[in-house]
C-alpha positions in Angstrom: 28.1 1.7 2.2 26.2 -1.1 3.9 27.4 -4.6 4.1 25.0 -5.7 1.5 25.9 -2.8 -0.6 29.7 -4.0 -0.4 28.9 -7.5 -1.1 26.8 -6.5 -3.9 29.5 -4.4 -5.5 32.3 -7.3 -5.2 29.9 -10.1 -6.6 28.8 -7.9 -10.0 25.6 -6.2 -8.6 22.5 -7.4 -10.6 25.0 -9.8 -12.7 26.4 -11.5 -9.5 26.9 -15.3 -10.4 24.5 -18.0 -8.7 27.4 -19.1 -6.7 27.1 -15.3 -4.5 23.2 -16.4 -3.8 23.3 -17.8 -0.3 26.0 -15.1 1.0 24.0 -12.5 -0.6 20.6 -13.7 0.6 22.0 -14.0 4.3 23.0 -10.2 4.0 19.5 -9.2 2.4 17.8 -10.7 5.5 19.8 -9.0 7.8 19.2 -6.0 6.2 15.4 -6.4 6.0 15.7 -7.2 9.9 17.3 -4.0 10.3 15.3 -2.3 8.4 11.8 -3.7 10.1 13.2 -2.5 13.4 13.9 0.7 11.8 10.2 1.5 10.7 9.2 1.0 14.4 11.1 4.4 14.8 10.0 7.9 15.0 13.1 8.5 12.5 14.1 5.3 10.2 17.3 4.6 8.8 19.4 7.8 9.9 22.1 5.5 11.2 22.3 3.1 8.4 19.3 3.3 5.5 16.4 1.0 5.3 17.2 -1.1 2.2 15.2 -2.5 -0.5 16.1 -5.2 -2.8 14.9 -5.2 -6.6 15.7 -8.0 -8.9 14.6 -9.6 -12.4 13.8 -13.2 -12.3 12.8 -14.1 -16.1 9.8 -11.8 -17.1 9.0 -10.2 -13.8 10.6 -7.9 -11.4 10.7 -8.6 -7.8 11.2 -6.4 -4.6 12.0 -7.4 -0.9 10.9 -5.2 1.3 11.3 -5.1 5.3 7.4 -4.9 5.8 5.7 -8.3 7.2 4.7 -10.7 4.7 1.0 -10.9 5.9 0.7 -7.5 4.5 -0.6 -9.3 1.4 -3.7 -10.8 3.6 -3.6 -8.4 6.4 -3.2 -4.8 5.3 -4.8 -3.5 8.4 -1.9 -3.9 10.4 0.5 -2.2 8.6 2.2 1.0 10.0 2.0 4.0 8.4 5.9 4.5 7.6 6.3 0.9 6.6 3.3 1.0 4.3 4.5 4.1 2.5 7.7 2.4 1.8 6.2 -0.7 0.6 3.9 1.9 -1.8 7.1 3.3 -3.0 8.6 0.3 -3.8 5.1 -0.4 -5.8 5.8 3.0 -7.7 9.5 2.0 -8.6 8.5 -1.6 -10.0 5.5 0.4 -12.3 8.3 2.7 -13.7 10.8 0.1 -14.2 8.5 -2.3 -16.0 6.5 0.6 -17.8 3.3 -1.7 -18.1 0.8 1.2 -19.0 -2.5 2.4 -17.9 -4.7 -0.6 -16.7 -8.0 -1.2 -19.0 -9.8 -2.6 -16.0 -9.2 -4.3 -12.6 -8.2 -7.7 -14.4 -5.2 -6.0 -15.7 -3.8 -5.3 -12.4 -0.7 -7.7 -12.2 1.0 -7.1 -8.8 1.5 -10.4 -6.5 2.9 -10.8 -3.6 5.3 -13.3 -1.5 7.2 -14.2 1.3 10.9 -14.1 1.8 11.5 -15.6 5.7 8.6 -13.7 6.7 9.2 -10.3 4.6 6.9 -9.2 1.8 8.2 -9.5 -1.6 6.2 -7.8 -4.3 6.3 -8.6 -8.1 5.5 -7.4 -11.2 5.6 -8.7 -15.1 8.5 -6.7 -16.9 10.2 -7.2 -19.9 13.9 -8.6 -19.7 16.1 -5.7 -18.6 20.1 -5.5 -19.1 21.8 -6.3 -15.3 23.9 -3.0 -15.8 20.6 -1.1 -16.5 19.2 -2.6 -13.5 22.2 -1.4 -11.3 21.7 2.3 -12.3 18.0 2.3 -12.7 16.6 0.8 -9.5 18.1 3.3 -6.8 16.7 6.1 -9.0 13.5 4.6 -9.5 12.9 3.9 -5.9 14.3 7.5 -4.7 11.9 9.0 -6.9 8.8 7.5 -5.1 10.4 7.3 -1.7 12.0 10.4 -1.1 9.2 12.4 -0.1 8.2 10.0 2.6 8.3 11.9 6.0 11.4 10.8 8.5 12.7 7.8 6.1 16.4 7.1 4.8 16.0 4.4 2.4 17.8 3.3 -0.6 16.9 0.1 -3.0 20.0 -2.2 -4.5 19.8 -4.1 -7.6 20.0 -7.8 -7.1 20.3 -11.0 -9.1 16.8 -12.1 -9.5 17.3 -15.8 -8.1 18.0 -14.0 -4.7 14.2 -13.6 -5.0 12.9 -16.5 -6.3 10.6 -19.3 -4.7 8.6 -17.1 -2.5 5.4 -18.1 -3.3 3.7 -15.4 -5.2 0.0 -14.8 -5.2 -2.6 -11.9 -5.6 -3.3 -9.7 -2.7 -6.5 -10.5 -1.0 -9.2 -8.5 -1.4 -10.6 -6.1 -4.2 -9.4 -2.7 -2.2 -6.3 -4.3 -1.0 -3.8 -1.1 -0.7 -1.2 -3.0 -2.8 -3.6 -3.1 -5.8 -4.5 0.4 -4.8 -0.6 1.3 -5.2 -0.4 -0.2 -8.5 -3.2 1.5 -10.2 -2.2 4.7 -8.7 1.3 4.1 -10.2 0.0 2.8 -13.6 -2.2 5.9 -13.8 0.8 8.3 -13.5 0.2 8.9 -9.9 2.6 8.6 -6.8 1.4 5.7 -4.6 3.7 6.8 -1.6 2.0 10.5 -1.7 -1.1 10.8 -0.2 -2.0 13.7 -1.8 -1.4 12.0 -5.3 -3.6 9.1 -3.9 -6.4 11.5 -3.2 -5.8 13.0 -6.9 -6.5 9.6 -8.4 -9.0 8.3 -5.9 -12.1 8.7 -7.9 -10.5 6.8 -11.4 -8.9 4.3 -8.8 -12.2 3.4 -7.1 -14.2 3.0 -10.3 -11.4 1.0 -11.8 -11.7 -1.4 -8.8 -15.1 -1.5 -7.8 -17.1 -1.2 -11.1 -20.5 -3.4 -10.6 -19.1 -4.4 -7.2 -21.0 -1.8 -5.2 -24.8 -3.0 -5.9 -23.8 -6.7 -4.8 -23.6 -5.6 -0.8 -26.5 -3.5 0.6 -25.3 -0.1 1.9 -27.1 1.7 -0.8 -30.6 0.2 -0.1 -30.7 0.6 3.6 -34.0 2.1 4.8 -32.4 4.4 7.6 -30.6 7.3 6.0 -28.0 7.8 8.3 -27.0 4.1 8.5 -26.9 4.2 4.8 -24.3 7.3 4.6 -22.4 5.7 7.7 -22.6 2.2 5.5 -21.4 3.9 2.2 -18.6 6.1 4.0 -17.0 2.8 5.5 -17.1 0.9 2.4 -15.8 3.4 0.4 -12.7 3.7 3.0 -12.5 0.2 3.0 -12.6 -0.3 -1.0 -9.8 2.2 -1.0 -7.5 0.8 1.4 -7.9 3.4 4.1 -6.8 1.6 6.9 -4.0 4.0 8.3 -1.3 3.6 5.9 -3.6 5.7 3.2 -6.0 8.3 4.9 -8.3 10.8 3.7 -9.4 14.3 4.4 -12.6 14.6 6.6 -14.2 16.6 4.2 -14.0 14.3 1.6 -16.1 11.9 3.4 -19.1 13.9 1.7 -17.9 13.1 -1.5 -20.3 11.3 -3.8 -23.5 12.4 -1.7 -25.8 15.2 -3.0 -27.9 17.8 -1.3 -29.0 17.3 2.3 -26.8 14.0 2.3 -23.7 15.7 2.3 -24.4 17.5 5.5 -25.5 14.4 6.7 -22.4 12.8 5.9 -20.1 15.2 7.6 -22.5 14.5 10.9 -22.0 11.0 10.5 -18.2 11.2 10.2 -18.3 12.8 13.5 -20.2 10.1 15.1 -18.0 7.4 13.3 -14.9 9.4 14.9 -16.8 9.5 18.3 -17.4 5.9 18.6 -13.6 5.0 17.3 -14.7 3.4 14.1 -12.8 6.3 12.3 -9.5 7.1 13.6 -7.6 10.8 13.2 -4.3 11.7 11.9 -3.3 15.4 12.4 -2.4 17.2 9.4 -1.2 21.0 8.4 -4.4 22.8 8.2 -6.2 19.4 7.5 -8.0 16.8 9.3 -7.5 13.5 8.1 -9.3 10.4 9.1 -8.8 6.2 8.7 -10.3 3.2 9.6 -9.4 1.9 12.8 -7.8 -1.5 12.5 -8.8 -2.4 16.3 -12.3 -2.0 15.3 -12.3 -4.3 11.9 -14.9 -6.8 12.9 -17.2 -3.7 13.6 -16.4 -1.9 10.5 -16.9 -5.0 8.3 -20.0 -5.9 10.0 -21.7 -2.9 9.8 -20.7 -2.4 6.0 -21.9 -6.2 5.0 -24.9 -6.7 7.7 -26.0 -3.2 8.4 -24.9 -4.2 12.5 -24.1 -1.4 14.2 -21.8 -1.2 17.2 -24.0 -0.8 20.5 -21.9 2.4 21.1 -22.7 4.0 17.9 -24.9 7.1 17.8 -25.9 8.0 14.5 -27.6 11.7 13.8 -31.1 11.6 12.7 -31.3 11.7 9.0 
């Protein structure tokens, strides 16, 4: 048991009275600060678990996480384990709220806010009994977080008023990882499991970016290698592959046909050499992701076709 868990037990869990809010919020912020520090270590939560708080305020479920609130606007800076923890929280919210598959991108409803510098995520949900939340919150979270490597974490059901007033807004960008996590979860995937995200990638990309690709010019670039490079980067950006999410190197050729498939593999190697892509070793596979430190170069290449001076692409 932790200080937060003990205090929630004594106060009545998700049904704790408003009079307990100030005390519980102080303990929650202490727990989030502990979790934030733990997520910087190679093994997180083994002395005391990383704690998440989930509560219901009116017709929405809210969850406080130890990730930085700036993730709503800047997903490129999230470390992998911190992001996967947030993805598990999104999966738990979807499991608890049961919104069903989204008809289109406009149906995605996740919002994000700021609790003293920590990320809060929220999803509309039918009102649920406090006792049910006490039972279901830790189960739903564990279902999605249990597979995250070297992480011991748990979720606490809290009174919704504890998480109110956090300035909830939509995540910035059509391909924000929060939107991807919601879409994957609502398609019965597991957003904290990279393999599940890969399995749902085609459906999620089509959902998020229907009608968008033609509004930028990668497809019309006259240089074959440049066109392929821009399309690869555009797709990775569109699926939020900035480190928290990554992809099998072999999948860079996805969507290309004929000779362009081999060209895509060669271009991928060039993007790695230049450092626009970074590599994450994986068992039996090469996984790659967009290098956050090169975000300006990546966006310049995607949006304007401006190649970094050191990029040496193969001849198409």
